[in-house]
MARNU-121697 format. One record per residue (C-alpha): residue in three letters; chain; z, x, y; residue number from 1. Coordinates in pm, 1 decimal. Layout:
<rs>
R/aa/ch/Z/X/Y/i
R/ala/A/Z/X/Y/NUM
...
</rs>
This chain:
<rs>
R/aa/ch/Z/X/Y/i
R/met/A/-399.6/-357.6/-1463.1/1
R/pro/A/-699.7/-473.1/-1542.9/2
R/asn/A/-1058.7/-364.2/-1385.5/3
R/phe/A/-1335.8/-570.9/-1446.1/4
R/asn/A/-1630.5/-356.1/-1255.3/5
R/gly/A/-1536.5/-102.3/-1520.6/6
R/ala/A/-1504.7/257.3/-1476.7/7
R/gly/A/-1620.2/338.2/-1101.0/8
R/lys/A/-1708.7/614.2/-877.9/9
R/tyr/A/-1374.1/440.5/-611.3/10
R/asp/A/-1136.1/371.3/-874.0/11
R/pro/A/-873.9/622.7/-802.1/12
R/glu/A/-864.6/511.4/-416.0/13
R/cys/A/-828.6/119.8/-527.0/14
R/gln/A/-532.2/226.6/-707.1/15
R/lys/A/-404.4/429.5/-496.0/16
R/val/A/-382.3/138.2/-251.4/17
R/phe/A/-266.2/-96.8/-547.4/18
R/asp/A/23.1/95.0/-622.3/19
R/glu/A/149.3/234.0/-237.5/20
R/thr/A/107.5/-145.6/-71.1/21
R/ser/A/270.3/-377.6/-375.0/22
R/ala/A/-44.8/-555.7/-342.0/23
R/arg/A/-88.8/-839.3/-628.6/24
R/gly/A/-425.1/-754.8/-602.5/25
R/val/A/-703.0/-517.5/-399.2/26
R/val/A/-1048.6/-503.8/-376.4/27
R/leu/A/-1192.8/-170.7/-235.3/28
R/leu/A/-1581.7/-223.6/-56.2/29
R/val/A/-1692.1/152.6/26.7/30
R/ile/A/-2038.2/151.2/200.9/31
R/asp/A/-2240.0/456.4/201.8/32
R/gly/A/-1928.8/660.9/173.4/33
R/asp/A/-1884.2/1032.6/13.5/34
R/arg/A/-1994.5/940.9/-307.0/35
R/gly/A/-2194.3/668.0/-206.0/36
R/ala/A/-2148.3/294.4/-234.2/37
R/gly/A/-1951.4/74.7/-460.4/38
R/phe/A/-1678.1/-92.1/-505.1/39
R/ser/A/-1346.7/-84.7/-728.0/40
R/val/A/-1142.2/-421.2/-805.0/41
R/thr/A/-736.0/-409.0/-971.9/42
R/gly/A/-467.7/-614.5/-973.4/43
R/glu/A/-328.8/-975.3/-1182.3/44
R/leu/A/-567.0/-1111.9/-1379.3/45
R/asp/A/-524.1/-1417.6/-1207.5/46
R/val/A/-581.0/-1252.9/-852.3/47
R/ile/A/-905.2/-1119.6/-1033.4/48
R/his/A/-965.1/-1453.3/-1138.8/49
R/ala/A/-933.9/-1600.3/-780.5/50
R/leu/A/-1175.1/-1326.2/-654.0/51
R/pro/A/-1503.4/-1520.3/-656.7/52
R/glu/A/-1401.9/-1827.4/-448.5/53
R/met/A/-1151.9/-1578.8/-183.8/54
R/leu/A/-1514.2/-1404.3/-122.8/55
R/glu/A/-1719.0/-1705.0/-58.1/56
R/gln/A/-1451.6/-1849.4/185.8/57
R/met/A/-1477.2/-1460.4/375.9/58
R/ala/A/-1801.0/-1439.4/375.4/59
R/arg/A/-1815.0/-1805.4/473.0/60
R/glu/A/-1578.0/-1704.4/802.8/61
R/ile/A/-1821.7/-1363.1/803.6/62
R/arg/A/-2153.6/-1555.9/872.6/63
R/ala/A/-1950.5/-1815.8/1134.3/64
R/gln/A/-1791.7/-1510.0/1327.9/65
R/arg/A/-2165.5/-1354.6/1347.6/66
R/ser/A/-2338.5/-1690.7/1438.2/67
R/asp/A/-2086.8/-1746.7/1715.8/68
R/ala/A/-2088.2/-1360.2/1872.1/69
</rs>
């Protein structure tokens, strides 16, 4: 599976989730982890290409929930 952010410190964990869940794609975002902050992306090419729109929608939803609180 392609990995577009190069070798990352959380790639093994991302790959493990991908393999164990039969997912078409995985995005792993780590905040203040034991190896610092970072992210890893793996999956089918069409899923990875759709990620910017998915992440933008996720950001809109988080903002909306935050403003409702």
